[in-house]
BATI-290558 format. One line per 3 residues: number of its first residue (from 1); for each residue x, y, z of C-alpha. Coordinates in steps of 0.5 Angstrom, whole numbers, always signed. Each point is the difference from the previous one (the first is absolute). Layout:
NUM = X/Y/Z ~ ...
end
This chain:
1 = -34/+13/-156 ~ -5/+4/+2 ~ -7/-2/+1
4 = -4/+2/-5 ~ -7/-4/+1 ~ -6/+4/+1
7 = -2/+1/+7 ~ -6/-5/+0 ~ +5/-5/-2
10 = +3/+1/+8 ~ -7/-2/+3 ~ +0/-4/+6
13 = +0/-7/-2 ~ -5/-1/+6 ~ -5/+5/-2
16 = -6/-5/-3 ~ -2/+5/-5 ~ +7/+2/-3
19 = +1/-2/-7 ~ +4/-6/+2 ~ -5/-4/+3
22 = -7/+3/-1 ~ -5/-3/-6 ~ -4/+5/-5
25 = -5/+0/-4 ~ -4/+5/-4 ~ -8/-1/-1
28 = -4/+4/-5 ~ -7/+3/+2 ~ -4/-7/-1
31 = +5/-4/+5 ~ +4/-3/-6 ~ +8/-1/+1
34 = +3/+4/-5 ~ +7/+0/+3 ~ +4/-6/+5
37 = +7/+0/+2 ~ +5/-5/+1 ~ -1/+1/+8
40 = -7/-1/-1 ~ +2/-7/-3 ~ +5/-1/+6
43 = -6/+1/+5 ~ -6/-3/-3 ~ +3/-5/-5
46 = -4/+3/-6 ~ +4/+1/-6 ~ -2/+6/-4
49 = -3/-3/-6 ~ -5/-4/+5 ~ -3/+7/+3
52 = +1/+5/-5 ~ -7/+2/-3 ~ -4/-4/+5
55 = -3/+3/+6 ~ +2/+0/+7 ~ -7/-4/+2
58 = +1/-5/-4 ~ +7/-2/+2 ~ +2/+2/+6
61 = -6/+0/+5 ~ -2/-6/+3 ~ -7/-2/+1
64 = -3/+3/+6 ~ +5/+6/+0 ~ -5/+4/-5
67 = -3/+4/+5 ~ +7/+3/+3 ~ +2/+1/-7
70 = -6/+4/-1 ~ +1/+4/+6 ~ +7/+2/-1
73 = -1/+2/-7 ~ -6/+5/+2 ~ +5/+3/+5
76 = +5/+1/-5 ~ -5/+3/-5 ~ -2/+5/+6
79 = +7/+2/+2 ~ +4/-1/-6 ~ +4/-5/+3
82 = +1/-5/+5 ~ +4/-4/+4 ~ -1/-6/+4
85 = +0/-8/+0 ~ -4/-4/-4 ~ +0/-8/-1
88 = +2/-2/-7 ~ +0/-7/-4 ~ +7/-2/-1
91 = +1/-4/-7 ~ +1/-6/+4 ~ -7/+1/+3
94 = +1/+2/+7 ~ -2/+7/+3 ~ +5/+5/+2
97 = +0/+6/+4 ~ +3/+6/-5 ~ +1/+7/+3
100 = -2/+5/-6 ~ +1/+7/-1 ~ -5/+3/-6
103 = +1/+6/-3 ~ -4/+3/-7 ~ +4/+2/-5
106 = -2/+3/-7 ~ +3/-2/-7 ~ +1/+5/-6
109 = -6/-2/-3 ~ -4/+3/+6 ~ -2/-7/+3
112 = +1/-1/+7 ~ +3/-7/+3 ~ +2/-2/+7
115 = +8/-2/+2 ~ +0/-5/+5 ~ +6/-1/+4
118 = +0/-6/+5 ~ +4/-5/+4 ~ -1/-6/+4
121 = -4/+1/+7 ~ +6/-2/+4 ~ +5/+4/-3
124 = -5/+6/+1 ~ -1/-2/+7 ~ +7/+0/+2
127 = +1/+6/-4 ~ -5/+4/+4 ~ +3/-3/+7
130 = +7/+3/-3 ~ -4/+7/-1 ~ -3/+0/+7
133 = +7/-2/+3 ~ +3/+6/-3 ~ -6/+5/+1
136 = +0/-2/+7 ~ +8/+1/+1 ~ -2/+7/-3
139 = -6/+2/+4 ~ -1/-4/+6 ~ +7/-4/+2
142 = +3/+3/+7 ~ +7/-2/-4 ~ +3/+6/-4
145 = +1/-1/-7 ~ +4/+5/-4 ~ +1/-1/-8
148 = +6/+4/-3 ~ +3/+0/-7 ~ +7/-1/-2
151 = +2/+7/+2 ~ -3/-1/+7 ~ -5/+5/+0
154 = -7/-2/+3 ~ -5/-3/-5 ~ -5/-2/+5
157 = -1/-1/+7 ~ -6/-4/+4 ~ -4/+3/+6
160 = +5/-3/+6 ~ +5/+4/-3 ~ -4/+7/+0
163 = -2/-2/+7 ~ +6/-1/+3 ~ +4/+5/-4
166 = -5/+6/+1 ~ -2/+2/-7 ~ -5/-2/-5
169 = +2/-5/-5 ~ +0/+4/-6 ~ +4/+5/+4
172 = +6/-6/-1 ~ +0/-1/-8 ~ +6/+3/-3
175 = +4/+1/+6 ~ +7/-3/+3 ~ +0/-2/+7
178 = +5/+5/+1 ~ -6/+5/+0 ~ -4/-3/+6
181 = +6/-4/+4 ~ +6/+3/+3 ~ +6/+0/-4
184 = +4/-6/+3 ~ -7/-4/+1 ~ -1/+2/-8
187 = +6/-2/-2 ~ +0/-7/+4 ~ -6/-2/-3
190 = +1/+2/-7 ~ +7/-4/+0 ~ -4/-6/+2
193 = -5/+1/-6 ~ +5/+2/-5 ~ +4/-6/+2
196 = -7/-4/-2 ~ +0/+3/-7 ~ +7/-1/-2
199 = +1/-8/+3 ~ -7/-2/+0 ~ +1/-3/+7
202 = -6/+2/+4 ~ +0/+3/+7 ~ -3/-3/+6
205 = -2/+3/+7 ~ +6/+5/+0 ~ -2/+5/+6
208 = +2/+7/+0 ~ -1/+6/+3 ~ -5/+5/-4
211 = -1/+7/+3 ~ -5/+4/-4 ~ +2/+7/-2
214 = -7/+3/+2 ~ +1/-4/+7 ~ +7/+0/+2
217 = -2/-1/+7 ~ -4/-7/-1 ~ +4/-6/+1
220 = -1/-5/-6 ~ +3/-6/-2 ~ -2/-4/-6
223 = +1/-7/-3 ~ +1/+0/-8 ~ +0/-6/-5
226 = +1/+1/-7 ~ +0/-3/-7 ~ +1/+2/-7
229 = -6/+1/-5 ~ +1/-3/-7 ~ -4/-1/-6
232 = +0/-7/-4 ~ +5/+2/-4 ~ +5/+2/+6
235 = +0/+7/-1 ~ +0/+3/+7 ~ -6/+4/+2
238 = +2/+3/+7 ~ +0/-3/+7 ~ -5/-2/+5
241 = +1/+2/+7 ~ -4/-3/+6 ~ +0/+4/+6
244 = -2/-1/+7 ~ +0/+4/+6 ~ +4/-4/+6
247 = +1/+6/+5 ~ -3/-4/+5 ~ +3/-6/-1
250 = +7/+3/-1 ~ -2/+4/+7 ~ -2/-7/+3
253 = +7/-3/-2 ~ +4/+6/+2 ~ -4/-1/+7
256 = +2/-7/+0 ~ +7/+1/-2 ~ +1/+5/+5
259 = -3/-4/+6 ~ +5/-6/-2 ~ +6/+5/+0
262 = -3/+3/+6 ~ +0/-7/+3 ~ +7/-1/-2
265 = +3/+7/+2 ~ -4/+1/+7 ~ +3/-3/+6
268 = +6/-3/-2 ~ +4/+2/+6 ~ -3/+1/+7
271 = +1/+7/+1 ~ -5/+5/+1 ~ +3/+6/-4
274 = +2/-5/-6 ~ -7/-3/-1 ~ -3/+7/+0
277 = +6/+2/-5 ~ -2/-6/-4 ~ -7/+2/-1
280 = +1/+6/-2 ~ +5/-3/-6 ~ -6/-5/-2
283 = -5/+6/+0 ~ +4/+5/-4 ~ -1/+2/-6
286 = -4/-6/-2 ~ -6/+2/+5 ~ +2/+7/+2
289 = +4/+6/-1 ~ +2/+1/+7 ~ -1/-4/+6
292 = +1/+0/+7 ~ +0/-5/+6 ~ -1/+3/+7
295 = +0/-5/+6 ~ -3/+2/+7 ~ +7/+2/+5
298 = -1/-7/+4 ~ +0/-4/-6 ~ +7/+3/-2
301 = +3/-3/+7 ~ -3/-7/-1 ~ -6/+2/+5
304 = -7/-2/-1 ~ -4/+7/-1 ~ -7/+0/+4
307 = -6/-2/-4 ~ -3/+7/+0 ~ +7/+3/+0
310 = +0/+7/-4 ~ +7/+2/+2 ~ +5/+4/-5
313 = +3/-4/-6 ~ +7/-1/-2 ~ +1/+0/-7
316 = +3/-6/-2 ~ +1/+0/-8 ~ -1/+6/-5
319 = +0/-2/-8 ~ -1/+5/-6 ~ +1/+0/-7
322 = +1/+8/+0 ~ +6/+2/+4 ~ -4/+7/+2
325 = -5/-5/+4 ~ +5/+1/+6 ~ -3/+7/+1
328 = -7/-3/+1 ~ +1/-6/+4 ~ +3/-1/+7
331 = +8/-3/+0 ~ +1/-7/+2 ~ +1/+0/+8
334 = -5/+6/+1 ~ -5/-1/+6 ~ -6/+4/-1
337 = -8/+0/+0 ~ -4/+1/-6 ~ -5/+6/+1
340 = -7/-2/+3 ~ -6/-1/-5 ~ +5/-1/-6
343 = +0/-7/-4 ~ +6/-3/+4 ~ -3/+2/+6
346 = -7/-3/-1 ~ +3/-7/-3 ~ +4/+0/+7
349 = -6/+1/+4 ~ -6/-4/-4 ~ +6/-5/-2
352 = -3/+0/-7 ~ +3/+2/-7 ~ -1/+7/-3
355 = -1/+1/-7 ~ +1/+7/-3 ~ -1/+0/-7
358 = +1/+7/+0 ~ +3/+5/+5 ~ -5/+5/-1
361 = -4/-2/+5 ~ +6/-1/+5 ~ -2/+7/+4
364 = +3/-2/+7 ~ +7/-2/-2 ~ +0/+7/-5
367 = -2/+4/+7 ~ +5/-4/+4 ~ +6/+1/-4
370 = -1/+4/-6 ~ +7/+1/-2 ~ +1/-8/-1
373 = -7/+0/-3 ~ +3/+5/-5 ~ +6/-3/-2
376 = -4/-7/-1 ~ -4/+3/-5 ~ +6/+4/-3
379 = +3/-7/-1 ~ -7/-3/-3 ~ -2/-4/+5
382 = -7/-1/-1 ~ -2/-7/+3 ~ +1/-3/+7
385 = -1/-7/+3 ~ +1/-2/+8 ~ +0/-7/+2
388 = +1/-2/+7 ~ +5/-5/+2 ~ -3/-5/+4
391 = +1/-7/+3 ~ -3/-4/+5 ~ -5/+5/+1
394 = +5/+5/+2 ~ +1/+7/-4 ~ +8/+0/-1
397 = +0/+7/-5 ~ -2/+2/-6 ~ +2/+0/-7
400 = -1/+7/-5 ~ +0/-1/-7 ~ +0/+6/-5
403 = -1/+1/-7 ~ +3/+6/-4 ~ +3/-2/-6
406 = -5/-6/-2 ~ -6/+4/-3 ~ -5/-5/+3
409 = -3/+1/+7 ~ +0/-6/+4 ~ -6/-5/+0
412 = -3/-5/+4 ~ +4/-5/-4 ~ +7/+4/+2
415 = -3/+0/+8 ~ -1/-8/-1 ~ +7/-1/-2
418 = +3/+5/+5 ~ -4/-3/+6 ~ +3/-7/-3
421 = +7/+3/+0 ~ -1/+3/+8 ~ -3/-6/+2
424 = +6/-4/-2 ~ +5/+5/+3 ~ -4/+1/+6
427 = +1/-8/+2 ~ +7/+1/-2 ~ +1/+6/+4
430 = -4/-3/+6 ~ +5/-6/+0 ~ +6/+4/-1
433 = -2/+4/+6 ~ -2/-6/+5 ~ +7/-3/-3
436 = +4/+7/+2 ~ -4/+0/+7 ~ +3/-7/+1
439 = +6/+1/-3 ~ +1/+7/+4 ~ -2/-4/+7
442 = +5/-5/-2 ~ +6/+5/-2 ~ -2/+3/+6
445 = +1/-5/+4 ~ +6/-2/-3 ~ +3/+7/+1
448 = -2/+0/+7 ~ +4/-7/+1 ~ +6/+3/-3
451 = +5/+5/+3 ~ -1/+8/-1 ~ +5/+4/+0
454 = +7/-3/+2 ~ +3/+3/+6 ~ +7/+2/-1
457 = +5/-5/+3 ~ +7/+1/+2 ~ +2/-7/-3
460 = -2/+1/-7 ~ -4/+6/-5 ~ -6/-3/-3
463 = -4/+1/-6 ~ -6/-4/-2 ~ -5/-1/-6
466 = -6/-4/+1 ~ -4/-1/-7 ~ -7/-4/+0
469 = -2/-4/-6 ~ -5/+2/-5 ~ -7/+0/+3
472 = -3/-6/-3 ~ +5/-4/+3 ~ -2/+2/+7
475 = +5/+2/+5 ~ +6/-4/+2 ~ +4/-3/+6
478 = +7/+4/-1 ~ +2/+3/+6 ~ +6/+3/+3
481 = +3/+3/+7 ~ +5/+3/+3 ~ +1/-2/+8
484 = +4/+3/+5 ~ +4/-4/+4 ~ +4/+0/+6
487 = +7/+3/+0 ~ -2/+5/-6 ~ +0/-6/-4
490 = -6/-1/-6 ~ -4/-5/-3 ~ -1/+1/-8
493 = -6/-5/-2 ~ -4/-1/-6 ~ -5/-6/-2
496 = -5/-2/-4 ~ -7/-4/+1 ~ -1/-4/-6
499 = -7/+2/-3 ~ -4/+6/+0 ~ -6/+3/+3
502 = -3/+1/+7 ~ +3/-7/+3 ~ +7/+2/-3
505 = +0/+7/+3 ~ -2/-3/+7 ~ +4/-6/+0
508 = +6/+6/-2 ~ -3/+4/+6 ~ +1/-6/+5
511 = +7/-2/-3 ~ +2/+7/+1 ~ -2/+0/+7
514 = +3/-6/+2 ~ +7/+2/-3 ~ +0/+6/+4
517 = -2/-4/+6 ~ +6/-5/-2 ~ +5/+6/-1
520 = -1/+3/+7 ~ +2/-7/+3 ~ +7/+2/-4
523 = +0/-7/-3 ~ +5/-2/-6 ~ -3/+1/-7
526 = +0/-8/-1 ~ -4/+0/+7 ~ -5/+5/-2
529 = -1/-4/-7 ~ -1/-6/+4 ~ -5/+2/+4
532 = -4/+4/-5 ~ +0/-7/-4 ~ -4/-3/+5
535 = -5/+6/+1 ~ -1/+0/-8 ~ -1/-8/+1
538 = -5/+2/+5 ~ -4/+5/-3 ~ -1/-4/-6
541 = -3/-6/+4 ~ -4/+4/+4 ~ -3/+4/-7
544 = -1/-8/-3 ~ -4/-2/+7 ~ -4/+7/+0
547 = -2/+1/-7 ~ +2/-5/-6 ~ -3/+5/-5
550 = +4/+6/+1 ~ +7/+1/-4 ~ +5/-5/+4
553 = +7/+3/+2 ~ +5/-4/-5 ~ +6/+3/+3
556 = +4/+6/+2 ~ +7/+3/-1 ~ +4/+4/+4
559 = +7/+3/+1 ~ +3/+2/+7 ~ +6/+4/+1
562 = +3/+4/+6 ~ +5/+5/+0 ~ +5/+2/+6
565 = +2/+8/-1 ~ +6/-2/+5 ~ +3/-6/-2
568 = -3/+1/-8 ~ -2/-7/+1 ~ -6/-2/-5
571 = -3/-7/+1 ~ -6/-2/-5 ~ -4/-6/-2
574 = -5/-1/-5 ~ -6/-5/-1 ~ -2/-1/-7
577 = +1/+8/-1 ~ +5/+3/-6 ~ +7/+1/+2
580 = +2/+7/+3 ~ +4/+5/-4 ~ +6/+3/+4
583 = +4/+5/-3 ~ +7/+3/+3 ~ +1/+7/+1
586 = +3/+1/-7 ~ -6/-3/-3 ~ +2/-7/-1
589 = -3/-7/+2 ~ +2/-2/+7 ~ +5/-6/-2
592 = -2/-5/+6 ~ -8/+1/+0 ~ -2/-7/-1
595 = -7/-1/+4 ~ -3/-7/-1 ~ -7/+0/-3
598 = -3/-5/+6 ~ -7/-3/-2 ~ -6/+5/+0
601 = -4/+1/+6 ~ -5/-5/+2 ~ +3/-7/-3
604 = +3/-1/+8 ~ +6/-5/+2 ~ +5/+3/-5
607 = +6/+4/+4 ~ +2/+8/-2 ~ +7/+2/+0
610 = +2/+7/+2 ~ +6/+3/-4 ~ +4/+5/+4
613 = +5/+6/-3 ~ +3/+6/+2 ~ -3/+7/-4
616 = +5/+6/-2 ~ -4/+7/+2 ~ -4/+2/-6
619 = -2/-7/-2 ~ -7/-1/-4 ~ -4/-5/+2
622 = -6/-1/-5 ~ -6/-5/+2 ~ -6/-1/-4
625 = -5/-5/-3 ~ +0/-4/-6 ~ -6/+5/-3
628 = +6/+5/-1 ~ +5/-5/-4 ~ -6/-3/-4
631 = -3/+6/-2 ~ -1/+1/-8 ~ +2/-7/-1
634 = +7/-1/+2 ~ +2/-6/+4 ~ +4/+0/+7
637 = +7/+1/-3 ~ -2/+5/-5 ~ -3/+4/+6
640 = +5/-1/+4 ~ +6/+3/-5 ~ -5/+5/-2
643 = -1/+2/+8 ~ +8/+0/+1 ~ +1/+5/-6
646 = -5/+5/+3 ~ +2/+0/+7 ~ +7/+0/-2
649 = -1/+7/-4 ~ +2/+7/+2 ~ +0/+1/+8
652 = -7/+3/+2 ~ -4/+0/+6 ~ -4/-6/+1
655 = -7/+3/-2 ~ +4/+2/-7 ~ +2/-7/+0
658 = -7/-4/+1 ~ -3/+5/-6 ~ +6/-2/-4
661 = -2/-7/+1 ~ -7/+1/-1 ~ +1/+3/-6
664 = +4/-5/-3 ~ -3/-6/+2 ~ -7/+1/+0
667 = -6/+1/-5 ~ -5/+5/+2 ~ -4/-5/+4
670 = +4/-7/+2 ~ -4/-6/-1 ~ +2/-2/+7
673 = +1/+3/+7 ~ +7/+4/+0 ~ +4/+1/+7
676 = +7/+3/+0 ~ +4/+2/+6 ~ +6/+4/+0
679 = +5/+0/+6 ~ +7/+4/+0 ~ +4/-2/+6
682 = +3/+5/+5 ~ +6/-2/+5 ~ -1/+3/+7
685 = +6/+4/+2 ~ +5/-3/+4 ~ +0/+6/+5
688 = -7/-2/+1 ~ +1/-7/+3 ~ +4/-3/+6
691 = +2/-7/+1 ~ +3/-3/+6 ~ +1/-8/+2
694 = +0/-1/+7 ~ +1/-6/+4 ~ -5/-4/+4
697 = +2/+2/+7 ~ -3/+4/+6 ~ +4/+7/-2
700 = -4/-1/-7 ~ -5/+5/+2 ~ +4/+5/+3
703 = +5/+0/-6 ~ -6/+1/-4 ~ -3/+6/+3
706 = +7/+3/+0 ~ +0/-1/-8 ~ -6/+2/-1
709 = +0/+6/+4 ~ +7/+2/-3 ~ -4/-1/-7
712 = -6/+4/+1 ~ +4/+6/+3 ~ +5/+0/-7
715 = -7/+0/-4 ~ -3/+5/+4 ~ -5/-4/+3
718 = +1/+1/+7 ~ -7/+1/+2 ~ -1/-8/-3
721 = +5/-2/+5 ~ -4/-2/+6 ~ -5/-4/-3
724 = +5/-3/-5 ~ +4/-2/+6 ~ -6/-4/+3
727 = -2/-3/-6 ~ +7/-3/-2 ~ +1/-2/+8
730 = -6/-4/+0 ~ +2/-4/-7 ~ +7/-1/+1
733 = -2/-3/+7 ~ -5/-4/-3 ~ +5/-3/-5
736 = +5/-1/+5 ~ -5/-4/+4 ~ -3/-4/-5
739 = +4/+0/-6 ~ +7/+0/+1 ~ +6/+0/-5
742 = +2/+7/-3 ~ -5/+5/+0 ~ -1/+6/-6
745 = -2/+7/+2 ~ -2/+4/-6 ~ -3/+8/+0
748 = -3/+2/-6 ~ -1/+8/-1 ~ -5/+1/-6
751 = -7/+4/+2 ~ +0/-4/+6 ~ +5/-3/+5
754 = +0/-8/-1 ~ +4/-4/+5 ~ +1/-7/-2
757 = +3/-6/+5 ~ +2/-7/-4 ~ +1/-6/+3
760 = +1/-7/-2 ~ -6/-3/+4 ~ -6/-2/-4
763 = -5/+1/+6 ~ -6/+4/+0 ~ +0/+6/+5
766 = -8/+2/+2 ~ -3/+6/+3 ~ -4/-2/+6
769 = -2/+4/+6 ~ +4/-2/+7 ~ -4/-1/+6
772 = +2/+5/+6 ~ +4/-6/+3 ~ +4/-2/-6
775 = +7/+2/+1 ~ +1/+0/-8 ~ -4/+0/-7
778 = -1/+8/+0 ~ +6/+1/-5 ~ -4/-1/-7
781 = -6/+4/+3 ~ +5/+6/+2 ~ +3/-1/-7
784 = -7/+1/-3 ~ -2/+6/+4 ~ +7/+4/-2
787 = -1/-2/-7 ~ -4/+2/-6 ~ +0/-7/-3
790 = +4/-6/+2 ~ +0/-7/-3 ~ +5/-6/-1
793 = +3/-3/-7 ~ +3/-7/-1 ~ +6/-1/-4
796 = +3/-7/-2 ~ +3/-1/+7 ~ -2/+6/+4
799 = -5/+5/+2 ~ +0/+7/+0 ~ -5/+5/+5
802 = -1/+7/-3 ~ -3/+6/+3 ~ -1/+6/-3
805 = -1/+7/+3 ~ -1/+7/-3 ~ +5/+5/-1
808 = -4/+5/+3 ~ -2/-2/+7 ~ -7/+0/+1
811 = -3/+4/+5 ~ -6/-4/+2 ~ +4/-6/+1
814 = -1/-4/+7 ~ +5/+2/+6 ~ +3/-6/+2
end
């Protein structure tokens, strides 16, 4: 059914003068009541037959109110109507205030009468307040009010909407949102209002962008609340929309969100370049359309710039939402200086930010780089913001922000936000710079303590890898070494000091130096580890005594191997270190390599064992630290299996093998230091070795001289015969005199001529300066003068004195 009630029946029940609530009466010209309504009875208590025909003064006016009634009557006659409050006597006898509206009416017989419509004063007061509130909403409220009909066409707007909309209030009447709002924004707003009309559910504080068609460059955000309007019968009349300009609040909230995001995104690593890129990612596109970060050249190296430094800048990060921005901005890594008097140059010189809302006044840049400025303008660049990166009172560089797509120019609020970004980034960059400086120093120390290029050795072909851990962990204590020994033997060593940092590196350097010293004593591997164990224990004790707050040495591991290319003999011992991997020439694991683990160094009192075996020519020895095996979350067994698979791959150079191991077993940045040392064994040709056994008798020296002369003649080294005869004669004579038993004489030819004399004695020969009256004591002195190097090594039941001579005689050698 359609509602057919007349319009007046739809009046608001809150209106005190509505037909539902107001009392009405008619007075003739003499003040007598000639009509009385039911509502009048309800308000004043008099029935109609009690008042009809009687005067107002007689029944409704209390004693003492006559003057007020007379004054109101006179005003009504004078103005032909009246509105106001008067005291009226209720039937119960009490005085009540009633608000009256009086109008003169005329009957058919031309008699004048007065129509009175009234309501209790308290109802009228509330109604007046409501009317004032409604009037205030449309005339004086700072919050926008829009009244729309069921077709969502505007019926009325208040002054607030007119102010931030930029049009007079009457200009909105009859229009739709799409006629003054940008299309998507209008669709979003009308969608909310249509939902209110259809469902009756109000919208509360829904925020959205509101771009005005007549002012598209203006950023405007509004908050919308809306409710459905309907009459008492339930007929929908439209929707009322409360609109508030929340642009400033939105910007403040956006700035706070950007700062919070910047706090989580900037400075996640201790790396200068990464921190610069994080700053660029945090600011684009939310704050700027393009951004560049430039640092003074010393900062990029981890150094601290001078307080007044004005040197060249290195571009560390570039980010823009337009691909064409690369034609305007210098690329990452570029070293340059900004032209003098430009905004960036002024920022660096004054140590203060520069805000250019428009580039029209930037004449210095236009004059210095006209082509670049032309390209920038073609891209739409219209506003520039330059902020210094400063920490601890030192300027590290600057940040340049551009706007080209966002139509709004930079303003003071943007400058404040950019300064906050720059301050956070500067502290992080300075921390990263200082850490880089310390890390570079520690890494330089560590690398200086490790061997550089390992020289070629006749016993083994070698290749190695050392990969430090990530910078945040600090340098470690991994190390390796290849140490030439007497008799063309070689020692292969890997070790690992537990922990990271300068202390670990320093301890590693001391251990490596100690191992080199012990190696030249020609000790067996287990003896080397035993003495190294004592050293680690001693170092830990000294460190505890000198600096208890410093990181303590809690242990170290080491694997020491000796290979002899003449006998193909290999001896190994390890102290808590991962076992070696030894593959034969065919790529299969060596069946007899089982090196006892041994305790880590520094525990003291526990023995180490040496494993001995022979290796075929071309065998592969792989020594490594546990960082290689445990990388990528593997356990030791998985790491060993994978390593053997890679090493057993197709035959290739050792460098290629190292690269294959690195690719297969290591992530981009290992979690721990990684050391890998590969050695492929060589065997000295039988033609380059001569060995004789001599009896300990007076003729041994003469026989030795003859054997040596014949051998050198056969090798074509006759020029070395004289000095070698002298050396052999002295060594064999000493062995005959002081050792006894059979003697072994051996010559080795490879780069140098090596002469060795072995006996069964463990006595230690000493080089000394003989007095003029001494009959002996000049033998070893003579040997030392004739040879380039000499020394003694000990076996289990023997000792060997050896010498080395260059194959080409030294023309400057002292005459004998």
